[in-house]
C-alpha atoms as a printed R data frame, in Angstrom:
    type eleno elety resid chain resno       x       y       z
1   ATOM     1    CA   MET     A     1 157.152 152.957 121.658
2   ATOM     2    CA   LYS     A     2 156.768 149.041 121.756
3   ATOM     3    CA   PRO     A     3 159.721 147.305 120.262
4   ATOM     4    CA   GLN     A     4 159.412 146.406 116.494
5   ATOM     5    CA   SER     A     5 159.258 142.749 117.098
6   ATOM     6    CA   GLU     A     6 156.130 143.231 119.385
7   ATOM     7    CA   GLN     A     7 154.472 145.304 116.741
8   ATOM     8    CA   TYR     A     8 155.180 142.733 114.234
9   ATOM     9    CA   GLU     A     9 153.597 139.969 116.404
10  ATOM    10    CA   ARG     A    10 150.656 142.243 117.086
11  ATOM    11    CA   PHE     A    11 150.124 142.927 113.378
12  ATOM    12    CA   ARG     A    12 150.266 139.234 112.429
13  ATOM    13    CA   ALA     A    13 147.810 138.281 114.917
14  ATOM    14    CA   LEU     A    14 145.267 140.650 113.397
15  ATOM    15    CA   HIS     A    15 145.638 138.711 110.275
16  ATOM    16    CA   GLU     A    16 144.967 135.400 111.988
17  ATOM    17    CA   GLN     A    17 141.931 136.558 114.024
18  ATOM    18    CA   LYS     A    18 138.423 135.476 112.996
19  ATOM    19    CA   GLY     A    19 136.797 137.904 110.529
20  ATOM    20    CA   GLY     A    20 140.053 139.772 109.803
21  ATOM    21    CA   PHE     A    21 140.320 143.599 110.333
22  ATOM    22    CA   ILE     A    22 140.204 146.917 108.723
23  ATOM    23    CA   MET     A    23 143.511 148.806 108.452
24  ATOM    24    CA   PRO     A    24 142.888 152.450 107.436
25  ATOM    25    CA   ASN     A    25 145.745 154.466 105.909
26  ATOM    26    CA   ALA     A    26 146.966 157.838 107.365
27  ATOM    27    CA   TRP     A    27 149.133 160.432 105.988
28  ATOM    28    CA   ASP     A    28 150.145 162.667 108.858
29  ATOM    29    CA   GLY     A    29 150.151 162.752 112.682
30  ATOM    30    CA   THR     A    30 146.571 164.037 113.219
31  ATOM    31    CA   SER     A    31 145.013 161.657 110.737
32  ATOM    32    CA   ALA     A    32 146.816 158.772 112.492
33  ATOM    33    CA   LEU     A    33 145.711 160.043 115.874
34  ATOM    34    CA   LEU     A    34 142.125 160.301 114.838
35  ATOM    35    CA   LEU     A    35 142.179 156.689 113.485
36  ATOM    36    CA   LYS     A    36 143.689 155.463 116.687
37  ATOM    37    CA   ALA     A    37 141.018 157.236 118.619
38  ATOM    38    CA   ALA     A    38 138.234 155.593 116.491
39  ATOM    39    CA   GLY     A    39 139.580 152.075 117.780
40  ATOM    40    CA   PHE     A    40 141.590 150.987 114.808
41  ATOM    41    CA   GLU     A    41 144.366 148.575 115.869
42  ATOM    42    CA   ALA     A    42 146.781 149.164 113.017
43  ATOM    43    CA   ILE     A    43 147.520 151.818 110.381
44  ATOM    44    CA   GLY     A    44 148.912 151.753 106.973
45  ATOM    45    CA   THR     A    45 150.784 154.538 105.210
46  ATOM    46    CA   SER     A    46 149.732 155.673 101.804
47  ATOM    47    CA   SER     A    47 152.202 156.515  99.046
48  ATOM    48    CA   ALA     A    48 149.629 158.283  97.162
49  ATOM    49    CA   ALA     A    49 148.484 160.506 100.018
50  ATOM    50    CA   ILE     A    50 152.053 161.357 100.858
51  ATOM    51    CA   ALA     A    51 152.845 162.261  97.208
52  ATOM    52    CA   SER     A    52 149.659 164.251  96.832
53  ATOM    53    CA   ALA     A    53 150.244 166.158 100.106
54  ATOM    54    CA   LEU     A    54 153.666 167.180  98.812
55  ATOM    55    CA   GLY     A    55 152.357 168.223  95.352
56  ATOM    56    CA   ARG     A    56 153.946 165.173  93.563
57  ATOM    57    CA   LEU     A    57 152.573 162.188  91.500
58  ATOM    58    CA   ASP     A    58 152.279 158.779  92.922
59  ATOM    59    CA   GLY     A    59 153.886 155.860  91.372
60  ATOM    60    CA   ARG     A    60 156.560 157.668  89.665
61  ATOM    61    CA   HIS     A    61 159.474 157.413  92.123
62  ATOM    62    CA   THR     A    62 158.769 161.069  93.297
63  ATOM    63    CA   ILE     A    63 158.794 160.066  97.016
64  ATOM    64    CA   THR     A    64 162.152 158.973  98.406
65  ATOM    65    CA   ARG     A    65 162.494 156.031 100.693
66  ATOM    66    CA   GLU     A    66 163.753 158.273 103.450
67  ATOM    67    CA   GLU     A    67 160.687 160.531 103.162
68  ATOM    68    CA   HIS     A    68 158.361 157.495 103.359
69  ATOM    69    CA   ILE     A    69 160.267 155.990 106.261
70  ATOM    70    CA   ALA     A    70 159.980 159.395 108.077
71  ATOM    71    CA   ASN     A    71 156.210 159.559 107.674
72  ATOM    72    CA   ALA     A    72 155.847 156.009 108.721
73  ATOM    73    CA   GLU     A    73 158.069 156.617 111.887
74  ATOM    74    CA   LEU     A    74 155.910 159.537 112.812
75  ATOM    75    CA   LEU     A    75 152.686 157.548 112.612
76  ATOM    76    CA   GLY     A    76 154.145 154.878 114.694
77  ATOM    77    CA   ARG     A    77 155.739 157.260 117.267
78  ATOM    78    CA   LEU     A    78 152.471 159.073 117.852
79  ATOM    79    CA   THR     A    79 150.126 156.185 117.874
80  ATOM    80    CA   ASP     A    80 152.229 153.216 119.243
81  ATOM    81    CA   LEU     A    81 150.177 151.102 116.919
82  ATOM    82    CA   PRO     A    82 151.643 148.588 114.089
83  ATOM    83    CA   ILE     A    83 152.397 150.545 111.063
84  ATOM    84    CA   ASN     A    84 152.335 148.884 107.528
85  ATOM    85    CA   GLY     A    85 154.404 150.747 104.920
86  ATOM    86    CA   ASP     A    86 152.942 151.146 101.501
87  ATOM    87    CA   PHE     A    87 156.328 151.137  99.884
88  ATOM    88    CA   GLU     A    88 155.676 151.101  96.301
89  ATOM    89    CA   ASP     A    89 158.139 148.961  94.378
90  ATOM    90    CA   GLY     A    90 160.551 148.741  97.392
91  ATOM    91    CA   TYR     A    91 162.563 151.763  96.267
92  ATOM    92    CA   GLY     A    92 165.434 150.469  94.298
93  ATOM    93    CA   THR     A    93 166.447 149.284  90.735
94  ATOM    94    CA   THR     A    94 167.602 145.861  91.924
95  ATOM    95    CA   SER     A    95 166.260 143.121  94.117
96  ATOM    96    CA   ALA     A    96 169.155 143.747  96.504
97  ATOM    97    CA   ASP     A    97 167.848 147.433  96.877
98  ATOM    98    CA   VAL     A    98 164.413 146.126  97.821
99  ATOM    99    CA   ALA     A    99 165.916 143.905 100.455
100 ATOM   100    CA   ALA     A   100 167.796 146.827 101.877
101 ATOM   101    CA   THR     A   101 164.511 148.724 102.019
102 ATOM   102    CA   VAL     A   102 163.078 145.864 104.145
103 ATOM   103    CA   GLU     A   103 165.931 146.010 106.476
104 ATOM   104    CA   ILE     A   104 165.566 149.648 106.882
105 ATOM   105    CA   ALA     A   105 161.792 149.374 107.541
106 ATOM   106    CA   ILE     A   106 162.426 146.901 110.221
107 ATOM   107    CA   ALA     A   107 165.143 149.151 111.933
108 ATOM   108    CA   ALA     A   108 162.370 151.996 111.756
109 ATOM   109    CA   GLY     A   109 159.917 149.943 113.703
110 ATOM   110    CA   LEU     A   110 157.534 149.082 110.988
111 ATOM   111    CA   ALA     A   111 155.343 146.144 111.531
112 ATOM   112    CA   GLY     A   112 154.552 145.416 107.935
113 ATOM   113    CA   ILE     A   113 155.699 146.455 104.498
114 ATOM   114    CA   GLY     A   114 154.176 146.119 100.968
115 ATOM   115    CA   ILE     A   115 156.208 145.604  97.747
116 ATOM   116    CA   GLU     A   116 154.360 146.120  94.380
117 ATOM   117    CA   ASP     A   117 155.278 144.938  90.959
118 ATOM   118    CA   THR     A   118 155.172 148.491  89.470
119 ATOM   119    CA   SER     A   119 158.066 150.100  87.812
120 ATOM   120    CA   GLY     A   120 157.474 153.765  87.983
121 ATOM   121    CA   ASP     A   121 157.679 153.961  84.335
122 ATOM   122    CA   PRO     A   122 154.125 155.060  82.706
123 ATOM   123    CA   ALA     A   123 155.214 153.543  79.462
124 ATOM   124    CA   ALA     A   124 155.643 149.983  81.053
125 ATOM   125    CA   PRO     A   125 154.043 150.379  84.614
126 ATOM   126    CA   ILE     A   126 154.231 146.562  85.485
127 ATOM   127    CA   ARG     A   127 157.442 144.784  85.771
128 ATOM   128    CA   PRO     A   128 157.912 141.478  83.913
129 ATOM   129    CA   PHE     A   129 156.724 138.573  85.941
130 ATOM   130    CA   ASP     A   130 160.211 136.970  86.698
131 ATOM   131    CA   GLU     A   131 161.695 140.362  87.841
132 ATOM   132    CA   ALA     A   132 158.586 140.874  90.028
133 ATOM   133    CA   VAL     A   133 158.921 137.680  91.674
134 ATOM   134    CA   GLU     A   134 162.630 137.861  92.258
135 ATOM   135    CA   ARG     A   135 162.151 141.300  94.005
136 ATOM   136    CA   VAL     A   136 159.569 139.710  96.381
137 ATOM   137    CA   ARG     A   137 161.753 136.824  96.934
138 ATOM   138    CA   GLU     A   138 164.615 138.896  98.049
139 ATOM   139    CA   ALA     A   139 162.224 140.944 100.288
140 ATOM   140    CA   ALA     A   140 160.970 137.808 101.909
141 ATOM   141    CA   LYS     A   141 164.442 136.562 102.727
142 ATOM   142    CA   VAL     A   142 164.907 139.624 104.871
143 ATOM   143    CA   ALA     A   143 161.254 139.801 106.116
144 ATOM   144    CA   ARG     A   144 160.705 136.208 107.343
145 ATOM   145    CA   GLY     A   145 159.833 136.217 110.892
146 ATOM   146    CA   ARG     A   146 160.612 139.863 111.378
147 ATOM   147    CA   ILE     A   147 158.166 142.004 109.419
148 ATOM   148    CA   LEU     A   148 154.914 141.074 107.721
149 ATOM   149    CA   LEU     A   149 155.393 141.249 103.917
150 ATOM   150    CA   THR     A   150 152.637 141.961 101.535
151 ATOM   151    CA   GLY     A   151 153.247 141.012  97.914
152 ATOM   152    CA   ARG     A   152 151.126 143.213  95.453
153 ATOM   153    CA   THR     A   153 150.289 143.429  91.823
154 ATOM   154    CA   ASP     A   154 148.752 146.329  90.220
155 ATOM   155    CA   ASN     A   155 147.564 144.770  87.087
156 ATOM   156    CA   PHE     A   156 144.145 146.091  87.537
157 ATOM   157    CA   LEU     A   157 145.105 149.645  88.475
158 ATOM   158    CA   GLN     A   158 147.298 149.893  85.455
159 ATOM   159    CA   GLY     A   159 144.541 148.793  83.040
160 ATOM   160    CA   ARG     A   160 145.551 145.239  82.721
161 ATOM   161    CA   PRO     A   161 142.309 143.362  83.619
162 ATOM   162    CA   ASP     A   162 144.037 139.946  83.534
163 ATOM   163    CA   LEU     A   163 142.792 137.867  86.324
164 ATOM   164    CA   ASP     A   164 144.769 134.734  85.270
165 ATOM   165    CA   ASP     A   165 147.985 136.663  85.219
166 ATOM   166    CA   THR     A   166 147.070 138.467  88.506
167 ATOM   167    CA   ILE     A   167 146.588 135.163  90.202
168 ATOM   168    CA   ARG     A   168 149.691 133.762  88.639
169 ATOM   169    CA   ARG     A   169 151.823 136.600  90.223
170 ATOM   170    CA   LEU     A   170 149.994 136.488  93.694
171 ATOM   171    CA   VAL     A   171 150.514 132.770  93.795
172 ATOM   172    CA   ALA     A   172 154.269 133.170  92.886
173 ATOM   173    CA   PHE     A   173 154.612 135.920  95.538
174 ATOM   174    CA   ALA     A   174 153.079 133.690  98.111
175 ATOM   175    CA   GLU     A   175 155.378 130.717  97.103
176 ATOM   176    CA   VAL     A   176 158.513 132.798  97.675
177 ATOM   177    CA   GLY     A   177 157.607 133.986 101.011
178 ATOM   178    CA   ALA     A   178 155.063 136.909 100.861
179 ATOM   179    CA   ASP     A   179 152.725 136.790 103.982
180 ATOM   180    CA   VAL     A   180 149.819 138.667 102.585
181 ATOM   181    CA   LEU     A   181 148.644 138.964  98.931
182 ATOM   182    CA   TYR     A   182 147.034 142.156  97.460
183 ATOM   183    CA   ALA     A   183 145.726 143.113  94.080
184 ATOM   184    CA   PRO     A   184 143.835 146.556  94.188
185 ATOM   185    CA   TYR     A   185 140.373 146.729  92.671
186 ATOM   186    CA   PRO     A   186 139.639 143.274  91.072
187 ATOM   187    CA   ALA     A   187 136.872 143.416  88.559
188 ATOM   188    CA   ASP     A   188 134.114 142.108  90.818
189 ATOM   189    CA   MET     A   189 133.482 139.901  93.855
190 ATOM   190    CA   ASP     A   190 133.857 136.672  91.754
191 ATOM   191    CA   ALA     A   191 137.410 137.764  91.035
192 ATOM   192    CA   VAL     A   192 137.937 138.581  94.860
193 ATOM   193    CA   LYS     A   193 136.762 135.052  95.641
194 ATOM   194    CA   ALA     A   194 139.000 133.580  92.901
195 ATOM   195    CA   ILE     A   195 142.001 135.381  94.368
196 ATOM   196    CA   VAL     A   196 141.301 134.315  98.007
197 ATOM   197    CA   ARG     A   197 140.875 130.577  96.810
198 ATOM   198    CA   ALA     A   198 144.140 130.704  94.886
199 ATOM   199    CA   VAL     A   199 146.522 131.875  97.742
200 ATOM   200    CA   ALA     A   200 144.825 130.171 100.547
201 ATOM   201    CA   PRO     A   201 145.536 129.938 103.428
202 ATOM   202    CA   LYS     A   202 147.517 133.051 103.130
203 ATOM   203    CA   PRO     A   203 145.521 136.239 103.906
204 ATOM   204    CA   VAL     A   204 144.264 138.666 101.238
205 ATOM   205    CA   ASN     A   205 143.967 142.466 101.411
206 ATOM   206    CA   ILE     A   206 141.318 144.362  99.500
207 ATOM   207    CA   VAL     A   207 141.398 148.149  99.179
208 ATOM   208    CA   VAL     A   208 137.695 149.637  99.464
209 ATOM   209    CA   GLY     A   209 136.076 147.301  96.855
210 ATOM   210    CA   THR     A   210 136.179 146.210  93.278
211 ATOM   211    CA   MET     A   211 136.121 147.985  89.844
212 ATOM   212    CA   ALA     A   212 132.296 147.268  90.047
213 ATOM   213    CA   GLY     A   213 131.946 149.474  93.145
214 ATOM   214    CA   VAL     A   214 132.527 149.860  96.847
215 ATOM   215    CA   GLU     A   215 131.824 146.756  98.742
216 ATOM   216    CA   PRO     A   216 130.569 146.486 102.558
217 ATOM   217    CA   TRP     A   217 133.280 145.113 104.649
218 ATOM   218    CA   THR     A   218 130.862 142.278 105.701
219 ATOM   219    CA   GLU     A   219 130.727 141.194 102.011
220 ATOM   220    CA   LEU     A   220 134.426 141.155 101.736
221 ATOM   221    CA   GLN     A   221 134.776 139.180 104.955
222 ATOM   222    CA   LYS     A   222 132.301 136.483 103.573
223 ATOM   223    CA   ALA     A   223 134.544 136.237 100.562
224 ATOM   224    CA   GLY     A   224 137.388 135.363 102.891
225 ATOM   225    CA   VAL     A   225 139.267 138.661 102.888
226 ATOM   226    CA   LYS     A   226 141.246 139.040 105.944
227 ATOM   227    CA   ARG     A   227 142.406 142.728 105.666
228 ATOM   228    CA   GLY     A   228 140.501 145.784 104.362
229 ATOM   229    CA   SER     A   229 142.584 148.903 103.559
230 ATOM   230    CA   LEU     A   230 141.478 152.307 102.420
231 ATOM   231    CA   GLY     A   231 144.606 153.380 100.380
232 ATOM   232    CA   VAL     A   232 144.329 157.142  99.435
233 ATOM   233    CA   SER     A   233 140.428 157.107  99.957
234 ATOM   234    CA   LEU     A   234 140.448 158.785 103.476
235 ATOM   235    CA   TYR     A   235 142.811 161.432 102.115
236 ATOM   236    CA   THR     A   236 140.475 161.987  99.074
237 ATOM   237    CA   ARG     A   237 137.468 162.260 101.319
238 ATOM   238    CA   VAL     A   238 139.132 164.930 103.363
239 ATOM   239    CA   MET     A   239 140.121 166.775 100.070
240 ATOM   240    CA   GLY     A   240 136.598 166.628  98.936
241 ATOM   241    CA   ASP     A   241 135.413 168.226 102.189
242 ATOM   242    CA   LEU     A   242 138.051 170.923 101.731
243 ATOM   243    CA   ARG     A   243 136.910 171.582  98.047
244 ATOM   244    CA   LEU     A   244 133.221 172.042  99.422
245 ATOM   245    CA   ALA     A   245 134.607 174.386 102.180
246 ATOM   246    CA   ALA     A   246 136.543 176.384  99.493
247 ATOM   247    CA   LYS     A   247 133.366 176.855  97.501
248 ATOM   248    CA   GLN     A   248 131.590 178.061 100.547
249 ATOM   249    CA   LEU     A   249 134.284 180.483 101.308
250 ATOM   250    CA   ALA     A   250 134.245 181.712  97.896
251 ATOM   251    CA   ALA     A   251 130.585 182.408  98.176
252 ATOM   252    CA   GLY     A   252 131.231 184.447 101.338
253 ATOM   253    CA   ASP     A   253 129.839 181.739 103.834
254 ATOM   254    CA   LEU     A   254 132.549 181.904 106.479
255 ATOM   255    CA   ALA     A   255 130.521 179.947 109.100
256 ATOM   256    CA   SER     A   256 130.019 176.836 106.868
257 ATOM   257    CA   ALA     A   257 133.577 176.913 105.535
258 ATOM   258    CA   SER     A   258 135.070 177.002 108.930
259 ATOM   259    CA   ALA     A   259 132.940 174.462 110.640
260 ATOM   260    CA   GLY     A   260 134.744 171.152 111.779
261 ATOM   261    CA   MET     A   261 136.873 170.082 114.548
262 ATOM   262    CA   SER     A   262 138.246 172.697 116.795
263 ATOM   263    CA   PHE     A   263 142.060 173.299 116.720
264 ATOM   264    CA   ARG     A   264 141.821 172.770 120.377
265 ATOM   265    CA   GLU     A   265 140.659 169.261 119.988
266 ATOM   266    CA   ILE     A   266 143.540 168.532 117.463
267 ATOM   267    CA   SER     A   267 146.060 169.981 119.925
268 ATOM   268    CA   LYS     A   268 144.784 167.938 122.722
269 ATOM   269    CA   LEU     A   269 145.098 164.700 120.719
270 ATOM   270    CA   ILE     A   270 148.680 165.642 119.757
271 ATOM   271    CA   SER     A   271 149.547 166.884 123.282
272 ATOM   272    CA   GLU     A   272 148.205 163.600 125.053
273 ATOM   273    CA   ALA     A   273 150.237 161.536 122.400
274 ATOM   274    CA   VAL     A   274 153.470 163.458 122.889
275 ATOM   275    CA   ASN     A   275 153.251 163.553 126.712
276 ATOM   276    CA   THR     A   276 152.426 159.757 126.977
277 ATOM   277    CA   LYS     A   277 155.629 159.078 124.986
278 ATOM   278    CA   SER     A   278 157.732 161.331 127.247
279 ATOM   279    CA   MET     A   279 156.553 159.682 130.573
């Protein structure tokens, strides 16, 4: 595998290139290898996909830091691509815990890490402003020049459609050292543009689109977005295909239910990746 410092520089350069880039999210070895084969230059983890695959709920501290690190290391080891860790609230009750998570992510070879203002508490899912900023501040002290830090607010995802507070949080995250800013699913493209303007020149990540619908990547690029991610969407796409196959199987249609990639193809992908690493 390439050294962590080199992966970090590769990842940073992608954010600086004209037009930005799409960073799809994988959840296991095969999904990561398929994304690499399609030509993507960096991959994100997905806390929601990892949780779902293990039969757990996302955003409730049901996935441990160690489990997520192991997943990210697997993706990096197989693909040798820069890996961005979707690390929820930083896995800890204090800002010092968050800083420790960043240090562990660097040691594990990750190129980027995201820290959210979520709490894991359904009754109060968004942390108070000052606490959220302090956690990003401590993360940034460790991350600076070593791993790309994304500061994220989940206001919109948690039913708090307050654009002013979202921008206030993102600007504060940028001021204390976040390299990339991210607020999943703004209301519409006007909100996206307002976020991009507010944190400029720092890059903005948008996942899939807005609350108003999925946006073409070209439209997000025109709005100044530098990174497009997929979050859990590729995982749910695959689960949608599995649901269809299950219905076909229940109807007795074995041919339709079993259509897809051959296991030989999957084995070849993994074999080539593993053999390359051992050379």
